[in-house]
Structures are given as structure tokens and as C-alpha cells.
C-alpha positions, 0 to 999 in steps of 0.5 A, spaced: 622 176 508 627 178 504 627 171 501 621 171 500 621 178 496 627 175 492 622 169 490 617 174 488 623 178 483 625 172 479 619 170 478 617 177 476 623 177 471 621 170 468 614 172 467 616 179 463 621 174 459 615 169 457 611 175 455 615 179 451 618 172 448 611 171 446 610 178 444 617 179 440 619 172 439 623 170 433 620 176 429 623 181 433 627 187 429 629 194 430 624 199 428 630 203 424 630 195 419 622 195 418 617 199 414 611 200 418 604 201 413 600 206 415 596 206 409 594 202 403 591 204 397 587 200 391 588 202 384 586 198 378 588 199 370 584 196 365 587 194 358 582 189 356 576 185 358 581 179 359 587 183 363 587 187 369 593 190 372 592 191 380 596 196 383 597 197 390 600 203 394 603 203 400 604 209 405 610 207 410 613 209 416 620 210 415 625 211 422 632 212 421 638 211 427 637 219 429 629 218 431 627 221 425 619 219 422 619 220 414 613 217 410 615 214 403 609 210 398 612 204 395 607 201 389 606 194 387 603 191 380 601 185 378 595 181 375 592 178 381 592 182 388 596 177 392 603 177 387 603 185 388 606 183 395 612 180 392 613 186 387 613 191 392 618 187 396 623 188 391 622 195 391 624 196 399 629 194 403 626 193 410 621 188 412 614 190 413 610 191 420 603 190 419 597 191 424 598 199 424 594 201 418 590 208 419 586 208 412 585 204 406 584 208 400 580 205 394 580 208 388 573 210 385 574 205 378 577 199 383 570 200 387 566 199 381 569 193 379 568 191 386 572 190 392 570 182 394 577 180 392 580 186 396 576 183 402 578 176 402 585 177 401 585 183 407 580 178 412 585 172 409 591 176 413 590 175 421 596 181 422 591 186 418 589 191 422 580 191 420 579 197 425 582 202 420 578 206 416 575 205 408 574 211 404 573 211 397 577 217 392 576 221 385 582 218 381 588 215 384 589 212 391 597 213 389 595 220 389 592 221 395 597 217 399 602 221 396 599 228 398 603 232 403 599 235 408 602 241 413 604 238 419 604 231 417 608 225 415 603 222 410 596 224 408 593 217 412 594 221 418 590 227 417 585 223 413 584 218 419 582 224 424 578 227 418 574 221 418 574 220 425 571 226 427 566 228 420 560 224 426 560 232 429 557 234 422 553 232 417 551 226 421 556 222 419 556 216 423 563 211 425 561 205 422 566 205 416 572 201 418 574 195 414 570 190 419 564 194 418 565 193 410 565 186 412 559 185 415 555 190 411 557 187 405 553 180 405 548 181 410 541 181 409 538 188 407 544 191 408 547 196 404 555 200 405 556 207 405 563 210 405 566 216 405 568 219 399 575 223 398 577 229 393 584 232 393 581 240 392 584 246 391 585 246 399 587 239 399 584 233 401 576 234 403 570 228 404 566 231 398 560 226 400 559 218 400 560 213 396 554 207 395 555 200 395 551 194 392 554 188 395 561 189 394 560 194 388 560 201 389 553 204 384 553 212 386 556 217 389 553 222 393 555 230 393 556 232 400 548 235 400 545 228 398 549 224 404 547 230 409 540 227 407 542 220 406 546 219 413 540 223 416 535 218 413 539 212 415 543 213 421 541 213 428 543 219 434 548 222 429 549 229 429 550 236 424 547 243 422 540 244 419 538 251 416 532 255 414 536 260 410 531 266 406 537 270 403 545 271 404 541 276 410 536 271 414 537 265 416 537 261 422 542 254 423 540 249 427 545 244 431 541 238 432 542 230 434 537 226 430 534 219 433 531 215 428 526 209 428 523 205 422 516 201 422 514 196 416 508 195 414 506 189 409 499 191 405 498 186 400 505 185 397 507 191 397 511 194 403 511 201 406 516 204 411 515 209 415 522 213 418 521 217 424 526 222 425 526 226 432 531 231 432 534 235 439 539 241 438 541 248 439 540 254 435 547 256 433 545 262 429 539 267 429 538 272 423 532 270 421 527 270 427 525 276 432 524 275 439 526 268 439 527 268 446 522 271 449 516 269 444 513 262 444 509 263 438 516 264 434 520 258 437 513 254 434 514 257 428 521 256 427 520 248 429 514 248 424 518 251 419 524 247 420 520 240 420 517 242 413 523 243 411 527 237 412 521 233 411 521 236 404 528 235 403 527 228 405 521 226 400 525 230 394 532 226 395 528 219 396 523 221 390 530 221 386 533 215 389 529 210 388 529 212 382 536 213 379 540 209 385 535 203 385 540 201 392 537 200 399 542 204 402 537 206 408 538 199 410 530 198 410 530 191 408 533 189 414 528 192 418 523 188 414 528 182 414 527 182 422 519 183 421 517 178 415 523 173 415 530 173 413 532 169 407 526 168 403 530 170 397 527 177 396 531 182 393 531 188 398 533 193 393 527 192 389 522 192 394 524 198 397 524 202 391 518 199 389 515 201 396 512 207 399 516 210 404 513 216 409 518 221 413 516 224 418 520 230 422 519 231 429 524 238 431 525 240 439 530 246 441 534 243 447 537 251 448 536 257 444 544 259 446 546 265 450 541 270 447 540 274 442 545 280 440 
């Protein structure tokens, strides 16, 4: 019995050693000798049409022998994205350990110039974390990475949490990772929307979304427009909807949405019907009397809320179709699935010329704890 246990113990030691060697290999290093990237920025400086300078700042965890963790930002500058790595390394005395990135921050100027080169260099590196969040920012990404947020080693920690938890309000989804961008960028009938960051008086905030056409940013929606766009675009997302008469009379409805899209072709023209089913809770009521007692009041609310949402959606679509001219609702994906893919159709153009009807159904799941 003892001999068998001894053999098992030796085997387990050997297997553990093999595992550790395969995991660490010859690249094993003390953490104090490593720089761990947690956020990567993308900036571009245009001097002339022929001369572009890439500025790629990286936010790093820096560990010291005493166990303290700090953060620093090192920026690489070069005429190509690959060469920025060499330029960064001459400013750093430690080796980079990739794979733990939390956020990629793309400046608006970089996004409008196109992110294809960025995606190409990231995809070619197997050590990069493709589940890190992608964002677009106003101004320079370097300013976002260097911004100090109280209680955090680096602002990227705060931004990661902010994006991760944004899906509880404003109907944001969770499809904002690097891999989501890769999948959507060249997919037929699909487009990309990314959270848009700004440094405001009270700190870093999500102030809307950046809308992409293929690999280029073409528009920025403010937070109210983003809310309606998300509602029309995403399925099973959550947010607050309100009816307000004045500062004293209002009602807040916290709901989860279900979205279904139908597509028809009438001659050469497409028609889309977006059905939105909302189910949720009354968060606050300062508008309707006897809400919990009178079914007629509940019916009045659901009718008014349905009309309010439908009107907001129609107003937004009317503006978006004329101004942005991009299928950021992914309606082309639905049409292509029904009428054929790779037919050479420009879905951005088709959607802008199509009729889009929105139907809204509101249901109150619970009415809170009662009237106060």
C-alpha cells in the first residue's frame, strides 16, 4: 500500500513539473522584472496626407519587491504600428507580459481614419487578450490612460467595470470586445457600435456610442440617441424609460426588451418591422393616481408609454437614415439571411431607402411596493 502511494506521489510530482514547465517554459520571470499591460491606447497624428505618426500608449502594472503595485504609461511613436513596439521598449527597463489587457482605447481621430491596421496587428499576436473591451474616446487616448481615478491603480480598471456594468441601464449590450469588433467589421449586413468615453468634470464617463461603417467611425451618438439606438438594435437589454410632464409629474419604468425583426420585399424595395416587447417594473411614479388599484390607470400608462417609445424610435430613425446613412441596426443581416448572402447588395444604402416600422408592446411585471 505504501509503495503504491509512493509511486502515485512521484507521478503527481512529475506531472506537476511538466505542467509548470509547459506553462512557464523558458519564459519564466519574476513579476518584479515584468511590465504587465492593462490598457492600450491608439492615437494618430497627421502632419500631411503622406506623413502619419502613430502614437500607441500602454498603461502598465509595475510591481516592486515590497509588494506594492503601481501604474505607468509608456508611449511608442513611429510611422507604422509595428515600429511603435520598438520605440516603447527603449523607454522601458522590463519585459512585457501580454494577455491581461482590460481595455483598448481608440481616439476619435484614429477611429475615423480606420481601425483595420490596428485589428490586423492585434489578431496576428496570439498573446493579445481578444476579450478586452474596445472603446472610442474624445481627444487623445493617452489622456484617458493617464487620468487618475481615486481607488484604482489605473483608469482602465475603472473603465472595464464601467463598460461591464453598463448593460444594466441605457439598453447597452455586452458585445464590445476586440473579438466582437473583428467579427462584425467585415460581416455582411452587420455594423459596429462602441462605447464613447469622455473626461468630464466628475471623471471619465460613457457619453454615447461611436458608430462604424466597416472599419471607420462615421458618427457619434449622444447618450439619449445611443439609448434609442441600443433599444432598436439589441435583444434582451435593460434600461429606464420615462414619461415626464414637468419636474413634479413623471413616471420611471425599468424594463427589459425583446426584439424581433421581420423583413419583406415589395418589388425592389425592402420593408422592415421591428417588434419591441418590453416587460418591467415601475421604479417611481409621481404622475398616475391609483396606479396599483385601478386597471384603467395601468392601461392608460401602457398606452402612453408605448406611444412615447414608438415616437422616439420613429424620430430617431428619420434622422439616422438621412444623416448617418449606415445600417447600425444590423437590419441587413436579417434581409441577407432571408433573401441571400453575397449578392453584392450594399445594405447600408438599402436600409437608408427602406421603410422601417416600429411596434412597441409594454407590460408591467410588478408595480413596486405600492404607493407612498
